[in-house]
C-alpha positions in Angstrom: -10.7 -1.9 -17.0 -9.9 -5.3 -18.4 -6.6 -7.1 -18.4 -5.5 -10.2 -20.1 -2.5 -12.1 -18.7 -1.2 -14.5 -21.3 1.5 -17.1 -21.1 1.4 -17.5 -17.4 3.6 -19.9 -15.5 2.1 -22.1 -12.9 -1.0 -20.5 -11.3 -1.7 -21.4 -7.6 -5.5 -21.3 -7.8 -5.9 -23.1 -4.4 -9.5 -24.2 -5.3 -9.7 -27.9 -5.9 -13.4 -28.1 -5.1 -15.0 -24.6 -5.1 -15.2 -21.5 -3.1 -16.0 -22.5 0.5 -14.0 -23.4 3.5 -10.4 -23.9 4.7 -8.2 -26.6 3.3 -6.7 -29.1 5.7 -4.2 -31.9 5.9 -2.2 -33.1 3.0 -4.4 -31.3 0.5 -2.7 -28.1 1.5 0.5 -29.3 -0.2 -1.0 -31.2 -3.1 0.5 -29.4 -6.2 -1.6 -31.3 -8.7 -4.8 -30.3 -6.9 -3.9 -26.6 -6.2 -1.8 -25.4 -9.1 -2.6 -25.0 -12.8 0.3 -26.0 -15.0 2.0 -23.4 -17.1 0.4 -22.1 -20.3 -2.9 -20.7 -19.0 -4.2 -17.1 -19.1 -6.2 -15.0 -16.8 -8.8 -12.4 -17.9 -9.8 -9.8 -15.3 -12.6 -7.2 -15.5 -12.4 -4.4 -13.0 -12.3 -6.1 -9.6 -13.2 -9.6 -10.7 -11.6 -12.5 -12.5 -13.7 -13.1 -15.6 -12.0 -16.2 -17.1 -9.2 -18.6 -16.6 -8.4 -20.8 -19.7 -5.6 -22.0 -22.0 -3.5 -19.1 -23.1 -4.1 -19.9 -26.8 -7.9 -19.9 -26.3 -8.1 -16.5 -24.6 -5.5 -15.0 -27.0 -7.5 -16.1 -30.0 -10.7 -14.7 -28.6 -9.5 -11.4 -27.2 -6.2 -10.4 -28.8 -5.2 -12.5 -31.8 -2.9 -9.8 -33.2 -0.3 -10.0 -30.4 2.8 -12.3 -30.3 3.8 -13.9 -27.0 7.1 -15.7 -26.1 9.0 -12.8 -24.6 12.0 -13.5 -22.4 10.5 -11.4 -19.6 7.0 -10.1 -18.7 6.0 -7.5 -21.3 3.0 -5.2 -21.9 1.7 -6.0 -25.3 -1.3 -3.6 -25.4 -2.0 -0.6 -23.3 -5.2 1.4 -22.7 -8.6 0.3 -21.4 -7.7 -3.3 -22.3 -4.2 -4.2 -21.2 -2.6 -7.4 -22.6 0.4 -8.9 -20.9 2.8 -11.6 -21.7 3.8 -13.0 -18.3 6.7 -15.0 -19.9 6.1 -18.0 -17.7 6.2 -16.2 -14.4 4.3 -17.9 -11.6 1.1 -16.4 -10.1 -0.4 -16.7 -6.7 -3.5 -15.1 -5.0 -3.4 -11.8 -3.2 -2.5 -12.6 0.4 -5.0 -12.2 3.2 -3.7 -11.0 6.6 -6.3 -12.2 9.1 -4.8 -10.8 12.3 -3.3 -7.3 12.2 -3.1 -4.5 14.8 -2.6 -1.8 12.1 -3.6 1.5 13.8 -1.5 2.9 16.7 1.4 5.3 17.2 4.4 5.5 19.5 7.7 3.6 20.0 8.4 0.5 22.1 11.8 -0.4 20.6 13.3 -0.2 24.1 11.5 -3.4 24.9 13.8 -5.4 22.7 16.7 -4.7 25.2 14.4 -5.5 28.1 13.6 -8.9 26.6 17.2 -9.6 26.1 17.8 -8.9 29.8 15.2 -11.6 30.6 12.1 -9.6 31.3 8.8 -11.3 30.3 5.9 -9.8 28.4 4.0 -9.5 31.7 6.9 -7.9 33.6 7.5 -5.3 30.9 3.8 -4.4 31.0 4.0 -4.0 34.8 7.0 -1.7 34.4 4.9 0.7 32.3 5.6 -0.7 28.9 3.5 -3.0 26.7 0.0 -2.3 25.5 -0.7 0.5 27.9 2.4 2.5 26.7 1.0 2.4 23.2 -2.4 3.3 24.5 -1.1 6.5 26.1 0.6 7.6 22.9 -2.2 6.6 20.6 -4.8 8.5 22.6 -2.8 11.7 22.0 -2.7 11.1 18.3 -5.1 12.9 16.0 -7.4 11.1 13.5 -5.3 12.4 10.7 -2.0 11.3 12.2 -3.3 7.8 12.6 -4.6 7.8 9.1 -1.3 8.9 7.7 0.5 6.2 9.7 -2.0 3.6 8.5 -1.6 4.6 4.8 2.2 4.1 5.1 1.6 0.7 6.7 -0.9 -0.3 4.0 1.7 0.5 1.4 4.2 -1.7 3.1 1.7 -4.6 3.4 0.9 -4.3 -0.3 4.6 -4.5 -1.2 4.6 -7.9 0.6 1.6 -9.1 -1.5 -1.3 -8.5 1.0 -4.5 -7.4 -0.7 -6.9 -7.8 2.3 -6.3 -6.9 5.9 -8.2 -7.6 9.1 -7.5 -4.6 11.4 -8.1 -4.4 15.1 -8.6 -1.6 17.5 -7.4 -2.0 21.1 -5.0 0.8 21.6 -7.6 3.3 22.7 -9.5 1.6 25.6 -12.0 4.4 25.8 -15.2 4.8 23.8 -13.9 7.8 21.9 -10.4 6.4 21.2 -11.7 2.9 20.2 -14.1 4.5 17.7 -11.3 6.7 16.4 -9.2 3.7 15.6 -12.0 1.8 14.0 -13.0 4.8 11.9 -9.4 5.1 10.6 -9.3 1.4 9.8 -12.4 1.7 7.7 -11.2 4.8 6.0 -8.0 3.0 4.8 -10.1 0.6 2.8 -11.9 3.5 1.1 -8.7 5.3 0.2 -6.5 2.4 -1.0 -7.0 -0.5 -3.4 -6.5 -2.9 -0.4 -9.7 -4.1 1.3 -9.9 -3.9 5.1 -12.3 -5.2 7.7 -12.5 -4.0 11.3 -12.4 -5.8 14.6 -13.3 -4.2 17.9 -10.7 -5.2 20.5 -11.7 -3.0 23.4 -10.8 -5.9 25.7 -7.1 -5.7 24.8 -5.9 -4.6 28.3 -7.3 -2.8 31.3 -6.6 1.0 31.2 -4.7 2.6 34.1 -7.0 3.9 36.8 -9.7 1.2 36.4 -10.2 -2.2 37.9 -10.8 -5.1 35.5 -14.4 -5.4 36.6 -15.0 -1.7 36.1 -13.5 -1.8 32.7 -15.5 -4.9 31.6 -18.7 -3.0 32.7 -17.6 -0.1 30.5 -17.0 -2.4 27.6 -20.5 -3.9 27.9 -22.4 -0.7 28.8 -20.6 1.9 26.7 -18.1 0.7 24.1 -20.0 -2.1 22.6 -23.2 -0.1 22.2 -21.3 2.7 20.6 -19.5 0.4 18.2 -22.7 -1.3 17.2 -24.6 2.0 16.8 -22.0 3.4 14.4 -21.7 0.1 12.5 -17.9 0.3 12.2 -16.9 -3.2 13.2 -17.7 -6.7 11.8 -15.9 -8.6 14.6 -15.2 -8.5 18.3 -12.1 -9.9 19.9 -10.8 -10.4 23.5 -7.2 -10.9 24.8 -8.1 -14.1 26.8 -5.0 -14.8 28.7 -3.8 -15.1 32.3 -3.3 -11.6 33.6 -5.6 -10.0 31.0 -9.2 -11.2 30.6 -10.5 -14.3 32.2 -12.6 -17.0 30.6 -15.7 -15.8 32.3 -15.1 -12.1 31.3 -14.3 -13.2 27.7 -17.5 -15.3 27.5 -19.6 -12.3 28.8 -18.1 -9.9 26.3 -18.4 -12.3 23.4 -22.0 -13.3 24.1 -23.0 -9.7 24.3 -21.1 -8.9 21.0 -22.7 -11.9 19.3 -26.2 -10.8 20.4 -25.5 -7.5 18.6 -24.5 -9.2 15.4 -20.7 -9.2 15.7 -18.7 -12.3 14.8 -16.0 -13.5 17.3 -12.2 -13.7 16.8 -10.1 -14.5 19.9 -6.6 -14.1 21.2 -6.1 -17.3 23.2 -3.4 -19.4 24.9 -0.4 -17.3 23.8 1.7 -17.8 26.9 0.0 -20.8 28.6 -3.0 -23.1 28.2 -5.7 -21.0 29.8 -8.6 -22.8 28.2 -9.1 -20.1 25.6 -9.2 -22.4 22.5 -11.8 -24.5 24.2 -13.9 -21.4 24.9 -13.5 -20.3 21.3 -15.0 -23.7 20.2 -17.9 -23.4 22.7 -18.6 -19.8 21.5 -18.5 -20.7 17.8 -15.7 -18.2 17.2 -14.3 -17.8 13.7 -10.7 -18.0 14.9 -8.6 -19.0 17.9 -5.5 -17.0 17.3 -2.0 -17.5 18.8 -3.2 -20.9 20.3 0.5 -21.7 21.0 -0.2 -23.7 24.1 -3.8 -25.0 23.6 -4.4 -28.7 24.4 -5.0 -31.3 21.8 -8.6 -31.8 23.0 -9.2 -28.0 22.6 -7.8 -28.1 19.1 -10.1 -31.1 18.3 -13.0 -29.1 19.7 -12.1 -26.2 17.5 -12.1 -28.5 14.5 -15.5 -29.9 15.3 -16.9 -26.4 15.8 -15.4 -25.0 12.6 -12.9 -22.7 14.4 -9.7 -22.0 12.5 -6.5 -21.9 14.5 -4.7 -18.6 13.5 -1.0 -19.0 14.0 1.3 -16.0 14.3 4.9 -17.2 14.2 6.4 -13.7 14.0 5.4 -13.1 17.6 7.4 -15.9 19.3 10.2 -14.9 17.0 10.4 -11.3 18.2 9.8 -12.4 21.8 12.8 -14.7 21.6 10.7 -17.7 22.4 11.4 -21.3 21.3 7.9 -22.6 21.3 6.2 -22.8 17.8 2.7 -23.6 16.8 2.0 -27.3 16.2 1.7 -27.0 12.4 2.5 -30.6 11.6 0.1 -31.9 14.2 -2.6 -29.8 12.6 -1.8 -31.2 9.2 -1.7 -34.8 10.6 -5.1 -34.3 12.3 -6.8 -32.3 9.5 -7.3 -29.3 11.8 -7.8 -26.1 9.9 -5.1 -23.4 10.5 -4.1 -20.1 9.0 -1.1 -17.7 9.1 -1.1 -14.0 9.8 1.4 -11.3 10.7 0.2 -10.1 14.1 1.6 -6.7 13.1 1.8 -4.5 16.3 4.2 -2.3 18.2 5.9 -5.3 19.6 6.0 -7.2 16.3 6.5 -4.7 13.5 6.3 -7.0 10.5 3.7 -6.7 7.7 5.2 -9.5 5.7 3.2 -12.7 5.3 6.1 -14.2 3.3 8.2 -13.7 6.4 5.6 -15.4 8.6 5.6 -18.3 6.2 9.4 -18.5 6.2 9.3 -18.9 10.0 6.8 -21.7 9.7 8.9 -23.4 7.1 12.2 -23.0 8.9 11.1 -23.9 12.4 8.4 -26.5 11.7 9.2 -27.9 8.2 5.9 -26.6 6.7 5.9 -26.7 2.9 5.8 -23.4 1.1 2.5 -24.4 -0.6 0.9 -25.2 2.7 2.1 -21.9 4.0 0.6 -20.2 1.0 -2.8 -21.8 1.5 -2.7 -20.7 5.2 -1.8 -17.2 4.2 -4.6 -16.8 1.6 -7.5 -19.2 1.2 -7.5 -20.3 4.9 -7.2 -16.8 6.3 -10.1 -15.8 3.9 -12.2 -18.7 5.3 -12.0 -17.2 8.7 -13.6 -14.0 7.5 -17.2 -13.2 6.7 -15.9 -11.4 3.6 -14.2 -14.6 2.5 -17.0 -17.0 2.7 -18.2 -18.0 -0.8 -16.5 -15.1 -2.5 -13.2 -16.6 -3.8 -11.1 -14.4 -1.6 -7.6 -15.9 -1.3 -8.0 -17.9 -4.4 -7.6 -17.5 -8.2 -10.9 -18.5 -9.5 -13.5 -17.3 -11.9 -15.8 -14.8 -10.1 -13.2 -14.2 -7.4 -11.5 -10.9 -6.8 -8.8 -9.8 -9.3 -6.1 -9.8 -6.6 -2.9 -11.5 -7.9 0.7 -11.6 -7.1 3.0 -12.2 -10.1 6.3 -13.7 -8.9 9.8 -12.9 -10.0 10.2 -16.6 -10.5 8.6 -19.4 -12.5 8.1 -21.5 -9.4 5.1 -21.0 -7.0 7.2 -22.3 -4.1 9.5 -19.3 -4.4 6.8 -17.0 -3.0 8.3 -17.1 0.5 11.8 -18.5 -0.1 13.7 -15.2 -0.2 14.1 -12.5 2.5 13.7 -9.9 -0.3 10.4 -8.9 -1.9 9.4 -12.0 -4.0 6.8 -10.3 -6.3 7.4 -8.7 -9.6 3.9 -7.1 -9.5 0.7 -7.1 -7.5 -2.8 -6.5 -8.7 -5.0 -5.6 -5.7 -8.7 -5.7 -6.2 -8.4 -4.7 -9.9 -5.7 -2.0 -9.4 -2.0 -2.2 -9.8 0.0 -1.7 -6.6 3.3 -2.6 -8.3 3.1 -2.9 -12.0 5.3 -5.1 -14.1 
């Protein structure tokens, strides 16, 4: 299937110098470097972008018989070769959600009232809520039930422009249940046009009835070997936080996972500076996520080690906290950072535009910087994004595009409503014009 998109508005290609790596500093908001001016066209072939050139050039070569200049996006030719007049609407890449707890079931809505009464995340967990409540309910769910829930959530994520999801386990905490969650995560990518990648997060919490040392031993001797044997995860993650897993336990789990070929992504320093970001740097992790309280020295160590700080502003928002990631400090110091949703039972948002809004409203991040963080930079933290053009609009990259309901790239996250007129996800329409 080929598609030709003529008469595009500004195109946020986000690729000033090729495929590789995260963008940092002021480059993230440089419109001249990151956005093609209006008047270009995009030719896609199946799941790849074939060509980006002046609209007149591609029209003359592929469809000289059509007339452009419509007042709104219009399908000019149908069939195996679609031709569209985008009528000057802006185009951005498919969004890349690099931190997502997609697969679970159950209800923790009562925790909103508990937080309003002043109970902390740790206190709610000790009262029988939190992660272990979701674990109990997810263990009881069948594979098919989790798959159906996952499919609904994928549909929602695609409505908000996401075309690639990193999905974590962590709500099973037994060999059987962790494998079940990972298997569902992988199946979603086979059944939908969205691409997914799986992260083993067995070290999310300690299950009831086990000590932490007993559970760490199970992680190393049973869960990790089973995950590796089945080949159903690309990454390993640990909730490295005071009251969950210590630096030493995190290091042991990560080193064992790396020795088996898994890459490392880490939850660190969400509620206090526990040294997690510094450990992420020492381990050569791909990301240090949350990183709300990490020290400047740890952030600099992450920079030197190539670790991307993954910020999740929806989480402090739903927890009612008034402590936001240091976006501007990262920009000023050229430290790489990304944005993700952190979708989970406690933070039920699958909208990267909403995460970007929070960064803009609370920390004055520009909408273009937030777009880079939600696409190219998230992709740079993934094996699947290295050298592939994921999170960009570039020849040879994936044909994953969001066509805005606006002629301005900056409007991609300025509205609480759905900002996209259409989404092409890996060569397939999710929402068609």
